[in-house]
C-alpha positions as CSV (number, residue, x, y, z in Angstrom):
1,I,-79.9,69.4,-45.0
2,S,-82.2,70.3,-42.2
3,F,-81.0,69.7,-39.0
4,N,-84.4,70.5,-37.6
5,C,-84.5,66.8,-36.0
6,V,-80.7,67.5,-34.5
7,D,-81.7,70.9,-32.7
8,S,-84.3,68.8,-31.0
9,S,-82.5,66.3,-29.8
10,L,-80.2,68.9,-28.5
11,S,-83.0,70.7,-26.7
12,S,-84.3,66.9,-25.1
13,L,-80.5,66.4,-24.0
14,K,-80.4,70.4,-22.6
15,N,-83.4,68.8,-20.4
16,C,-81.6,66.2,-19.2
17,Q,-78.8,68.6,-18.0
18,S,-81.2,70.1,-15.8
19,Y,-82.1,66.5,-14.2
20,I,-78.6,66.4,-13.6
21,N,-78.4,69.8,-11.9
22,T,-81.6,69.0,-9.7
23,G,-80.2,65.9,-8.4
24,M,-76.9,67.6,-7.4
25,D,-78.7,70.2,-5.5
26,I,-80.6,67.6,-3.8
27,A,-77.7,65.4,-3.0
28,T,-76.1,68.6,-1.5
29,H,-79.0,69.0,0.8
30,V,-78.7,66.3,1.7
31,A,-75.2,65.9,2.7
32,L,-75.5,69.4,4.9
33,D,-78.8,67.8,6.4
34,L,-76.5,64.8,7.7
35,V,-73.2,66.7,8.8
36,E,-75.9,69.0,11.2
37,S,-77.4,66.3,12.3
38,F,-73.9,65.0,13.3
39,N,-74.2,61.6,10.7
40,D,-71.6,59.2,10.7
41,V,-68.8,60.5,7.9
42,E,-69.5,57.3,5.9
43,D,-72.4,58.8,5.2
44,V,-71.2,62.2,4.2
45,N,-69.1,60.4,2.4
46,S,-71.0,58.8,-0.2
47,M,-73.4,62.0,-0.5
48,E,-70.0,62.7,-2.2
49,N,-69.9,60.1,-4.5
50,V,-73.3,60.5,-6.2
51,M,-72.1,63.9,-6.1
52,L,-69.2,62.2,-9.1
53,E,-71.2,60.6,-10.7
54,Y,-73.7,63.4,-11.2
55,A,-70.4,64.8,-12.4
56,A,-69.2,62.8,-14.2
57,M,-72.6,62.0,-16.0
58,D,-72.9,65.9,-16.9
59,R,-69.0,65.7,-18.5
60,E,-70.8,63.6,-20.5
61,L,-73.1,64.6,-21.7
62,N,-71.2,68.2,-22.2
63,H,-69.2,66.3,-24.5
64,Y,-72.1,64.2,-26.7
65,M,-73.4,68.1,-26.9
66,R,-70.5,69.7,-28.2
67,A,-69.7,66.7,-30.5
68,I,-73.0,67.1,-32.2
69,E,-72.7,71.0,-32.6
70,E,-69.5,70.9,-34.0
71,T,-70.3,68.1,-36.5
72,V,-73.2,70.2,-37.4
73,N,-70.8,73.6,-37.4
74,Q,-68.3,71.5,-39.6
75,I,-71.0,70.4,-42.5
76,K,-72.5,73.9,-42.7
77,R,-69.0,75.4,-43.4
78,E,-68.1,72.6,-46.0
79,K,-71.7,71.9,-47.6
80,P,-70.7,68.4,-48.6
81,E,-72.0,66.8,-51.8
82,N,-73.4,63.8,-50.4
83,I,-75.0,63.6,-46.7
84,P,-72.8,62.4,-44.9
85,D,-72.9,59.8,-41.8
86,L,-73.6,62.5,-39.3
87,K,-73.9,59.9,-36.5
88,C,-70.6,58.6,-37.0
89,L,-68.9,61.7,-37.5
90,V,-70.7,62.5,-33.7
91,N,-69.4,59.6,-32.5
92,E,-65.7,60.0,-33.8
93,K,-65.5,63.6,-32.0
94,F,-67.0,61.7,-29.0
95,T,-64.6,59.7,-28.4
96,A,-61.7,62.2,-29.1
97,L,-63.3,64.7,-26.3
98,K,-63.4,61.8,-23.6
99,S,-60.1,60.4,-24.8
100,K,-58.7,64.0,-22.9
101,N,-60.7,63.2,-19.5
102,T,-59.3,63.1,-16.3
103,D,-60.1,62.5,-13.1
104,S,-59.2,65.6,-12.2
105,D,-62.2,67.1,-14.1
106,L,-65.1,66.0,-12.2
107,Q,-63.2,67.8,-8.6
108,K,-63.3,71.3,-11.0
109,N,-67.6,70.4,-11.7
110,E,-69.0,73.9,-10.6
111,K,-71.8,72.1,-8.3
112,Y,-69.2,69.9,-6.8
113,M,-67.5,72.5,-6.0
114,Y,-70.1,74.0,-4.3
115,F,-70.7,70.8,-2.6
116,K,-67.4,70.8,-1.1
117,D,-67.3,74.1,0.0
118,Q,-70.5,74.0,1.9
119,L,-69.7,71.0,3.4
120,K,-66.3,72.3,5.1
121,E,-68.9,76.0,6.3
122,M,-71.7,73.5,7.8
123,R,-68.4,71.4,9.8
124,K,-67.6,74.5,11.2
125,Q,-70.8,75.9,12.3
126,C,-71.4,72.5,13.5
127,K,-68.1,72.1,15.0
128,S,-68.8,75.4,16.3
129,Y,-72.3,74.5,17.9
130,L,-70.1,71.2,19.8
131,K,-67.5,73.4,21.3
132,K,-70.0,76.4,22.8
133,N,-72.7,73.3,24.3
134,R,-69.6,71.2,25.8
135,F,-67.4,74.7,27.4
136,F,-70.6,76.7,27.8
137,A,-69.8,76.4,31.7
138,I,-66.4,76.4,32.1
139,E,-65.4,79.1,29.6
140,Q,-68.7,81.3,29.7
141,I,-66.8,84.6,28.7
142,D,-65.0,83.5,26.0
143,E,-67.9,81.3,24.7
144,D,-70.0,85.3,25.0
145,I,-67.4,86.2,22.6
146,A,-67.3,83.6,20.3
147,V,-70.4,83.8,20.1
148,T,-71.0,87.5,19.1
149,Q,-68.4,87.3,16.5
150,S,-70.6,84.4,14.7
151,Q,-73.1,86.7,15.0
152,M,-71.4,89.4,13.3
153,N,-71.0,87.1,10.3
154,F,-74.9,86.8,9.9
155,I,-74.8,90.7,9.3
156,C,-75.1,92.0,5.8
157,P,-72.5,94.6,4.8
158,I,-75.0,96.1,2.7
159,T,-78.2,96.4,4.9
160,Q,-76.8,95.8,8.4
161,M,-79.3,93.4,9.2
162,E,-79.0,89.4,9.9
163,M,-79.5,87.6,6.6
164,K,-82.0,85.9,5.6
165,R,-81.1,84.6,2.0
166,P,-77.2,84.8,2.1
167,V,-75.1,84.4,-0.6
168,R,-71.3,83.8,-0.9
169,N,-69.7,86.1,-3.6
170,K,-67.5,83.4,-4.8
171,V,-64.3,85.2,-5.6
172,C,-63.7,87.0,-2.3
173,G,-65.4,84.6,-0.2
174,H,-67.7,87.5,1.2
175,T,-71.4,87.3,2.1
176,Y,-74.8,89.4,1.3
177,E,-78.1,89.5,1.6
178,E,-79.1,88.7,-1.5
179,D,-82.0,91.1,-2.6
180,A,-79.8,93.7,-1.0
181,I,-76.2,93.2,-3.5
182,L,-79.0,92.3,-6.8
183,K,-80.0,95.7,-6.2
184,I,-76.6,97.3,-6.6
185,I,-75.3,95.5,-8.9
186,Q,-78.8,96.2,-11.3
187,T,-78.4,99.7,-10.6
188,R,-74.5,99.9,-11.2
189,K,-75.4,98.0,-14.3
190,Q,-77.6,100.9,-15.6
191,Q,-75.0,103.0,-14.8
192,K,-72.6,101.3,-16.6
193,K,-70.1,101.2,-13.3
194,K,-68.6,98.2,-12.0
195,V,-69.7,97.1,-8.0
196,R,-66.9,97.1,-5.4
197,C,-67.6,94.8,-2.8
198,P,-69.3,96.0,0.0
199,K,-67.4,94.0,2.8
200,I,-65.2,96.9,4.3
201,G,-61.7,96.1,3.4
202,C,-61.9,94.1,0.9
203,S,-60.0,94.8,-2.5
204,H,-62.9,92.9,-5.0
205,A,-63.7,96.0,-7.2
206,D,-65.8,93.8,-9.7
207,V,-68.3,91.8,-7.8
208,K,-70.6,90.1,-10.8
209,E,-74.0,88.3,-10.4
210,S,-72.7,85.2,-12.0
211,D,-70.2,85.2,-8.9
212,L,-72.9,85.1,-5.9
213,V,-74.3,81.2,-4.8
214,P,-76.5,80.9,-2.2
215,D,-74.8,80.1,0.8
216,E,-76.6,77.5,2.7
217,A,-74.5,76.7,5.2
218,L,-74.7,79.9,7.0
219,K,-78.4,80.4,6.4
220,R,-79.0,77.1,8.5
221,A,-76.7,78.3,10.9
222,I,-78.5,81.8,11.3
223,D,-82.0,79.7,11.4
224,S,-80.6,77.5,14.0
225,Q,-79.5,80.4,16.1
226,N,-82.8,81.8,15.8
227,K,-84.8,78.7,17.3
228,Q,-82.3,79.1,19.9
């Protein structure tokens, strides 16, 4: 049995998945724009609903691709004499996978979790900005300290310079300049050694490239500070 057509279909489905990922990236940026512009909470919540819809589509697509792959592997193992009804077998597996769906699945979608994390950070930055401007005249000294502490978060623990492309470690939560941490990871990989988090006091001893995500909220805060 030739599975060339099936392989071609799987390739097309994976392309669809890349479109979903792009849509989720755009929705995340729009939500951050809304928070940064102090828009209504309802507008931001609508983007969260969009993210959940994308997460549902992503789950559906993953189930369908898994159903196809498992069916093909089963046929290859069993090598039946008669050509089976591939569509029927795929639908059976697909239905079985969908029956296990729960609402919490969507909350665990990697891009949705990133969306929530960045929203939280963006709101924190905006709250700090409002506080700074509201109490500037009254609490000048305290605010100077707060600004200094905030700017400390802009400094890469590796380069000791202000970050231009900050990435956050999903494991320990620390941020670094993207090029700097990637260079360390690549160098240590060649030496077959693990990378300890460069942040002083952090006990995380195995920083991986796959654990790094762009910290859009922090980048916006740095850019905003520089404009002022």
